[in-house]
C-alpha positions in Angstrom: -17.6 -0.5 -14.6 -16.5 1.8 -17.6 -14.0 4.5 -17.3 -12.6 6.9 -20.0 -10.1 9.7 -20.2 -10.9 12.8 -22.7 -7.9 14.6 -24.0 -7.8 18.3 -23.0 -4.5 19.2 -25.0 -1.0 18.6 -24.7 -0.7 15.9 -22.1 -3.7 16.8 -20.1 -6.8 14.5 -19.7 -9.8 14.3 -17.8 -10.9 11.0 -16.4 -14.3 9.9 -15.1 -16.1 6.6 -14.5 -19.6 5.4 -13.6 -19.8 7.5 -10.5 -19.5 10.6 -12.6 -16.6 12.4 -10.7 -13.9 13.8 -12.7 -10.1 13.8 -12.0 -7.6 15.8 -14.1 -4.5 13.8 -15.1 -1.3 15.5 -16.4 2.5 15.0 -16.5 5.6 17.1 -16.0 7.0 19.4 -18.7 10.0 16.8 -19.4 7.4 14.5 -20.8 5.4 17.1 -22.7 3.1 18.1 -20.1 2.0 21.1 -17.9 2.3 19.6 -14.5 -1.3 20.2 -14.1 -2.8 16.9 -12.8 -2.2 13.6 -11.1 -0.2 11.1 -12.9 -1.9 7.7 -13.8 0.4 5.7 -11.6 -0.3 8.0 -8.7 -4.1 7.2 -9.2 -3.2 3.4 -8.9 -1.5 4.0 -5.6 -4.1 6.2 -4.3 -6.6 3.6 -5.5 -4.9 1.0 -3.4 -4.6 3.2 -0.3 -8.2 4.3 -0.6 -9.4 0.7 -1.3 -7.9 -0.6 1.9 -8.6 2.4 4.0 -12.3 2.0 3.5 -12.1 -1.6 4.5 -10.0 -1.0 7.6 -12.1 2.1 8.9 -15.2 0.3 8.3 -14.1 -2.9 10.4 -12.5 -0.7 13.1 -15.9 1.3 13.5 -17.8 -2.2 13.6 -15.3 -3.1 16.3 -16.3 0.0 18.2 -12.8 1.5 18.3 -12.6 5.1 19.1 -10.9 6.3 15.9 -10.6 10.2 15.6 -8.1 10.2 12.7 -6.9 7.7 10.1 -4.4 7.9 7.2 -3.1 5.2 4.8 0.1 5.8 3.1 1.3 3.9 0.1 5.1 4.0 -0.1 5.8 2.7 -3.6 9.0 1.4 -5.3 8.8 1.1 -9.2 11.0 -0.8 -11.7 13.7 1.3 -13.2 13.2 0.3 -16.7 9.8 0.7 -18.7 7.0 -0.1 -18.2 8.1 1.0 -14.5 5.7 -1.3 -12.8 5.2 -1.4 -8.9 7.7 -3.6 -7.6 7.2 -3.1 -3.7 4.7 -1.3 -1.8 4.5 -0.8 1.9 1.0 0.2 3.1 1.3 2.1 6.3 -1.8 2.6 8.3 -1.7 5.4 10.8 -4.6 5.0 13.4 -5.4 7.9 15.9 -7.8 7.5 18.6 -8.4 6.7 22.4 -7.4 3.2 23.5 -7.2 1.7 20.1 -6.8 -2.1 20.4 -3.7 -3.2 18.5 -5.3 -6.7 17.8 -8.4 -4.8 16.2 -6.2 -3.0 14.0 -4.1 -6.1 12.9 -7.4 -8.0 12.4 -8.9 -5.2 10.2 -5.8 -5.0 8.1 -5.7 -8.8 7.8 -9.2 -8.9 6.6 -8.7 -6.1 4.0 -5.6 -7.8 2.7 -6.9 -11.2 2.6 -10.6 -10.9 1.8 -12.1 -7.6 1.0 -9.6 -5.2 -1.0 -9.6 -5.9 -4.9 -7.0 -3.4 -5.3 -4.6 -5.2 -2.9 -5.4 -8.5 -4.6 -4.8 -7.2 -8.1 -1.4 -5.3 -7.4 -0.1 -8.4 -5.2 0.0 -10.4 -8.4 2.8 -8.1 -9.6 4.5 -6.4 -6.6 5.4 -7.5 -3.2 3.1 -5.6 -0.8 3.7 -5.6 3.0 1.7 -3.5 5.7 2.8 -1.8 8.9 0.7 0.2 11.3 1.1 3.0 13.9 -1.4 3.8 16.6 -1.3 7.5 17.9 -3.0 8.2 21.1 -5.4 11.2 20.6 -5.0 14.1 22.8 -7.9 14.6 25.1 
């Protein structure tokens, strides 16, 4: 995989990788930016949430769970001193559907954490990562 960012002026960059999609990066005015894009560390948190989300929803669908809504939240704590790395992440899975089996959710999360999600594997080398989940019964 190759990725690049291209400077657009001030503290604004456009990032792209092999897929060809673009994402704008920026920062707040206190750091010389225009508050016009995602922060790089936000992208890392989004990458973690997206990586495990794709694993878990794929596994739940294979387990024929009736999922009608699904979100993954990454609640991140960072070091107070530079380089301000992630120190703790709680990954919260919110599964909405009909008669969702808690054991199926637990197993899907376990497989993502221990086998499939490379973002989880990389970040767990430097930050404590734990998981929680909620099941919400969908309205009929």
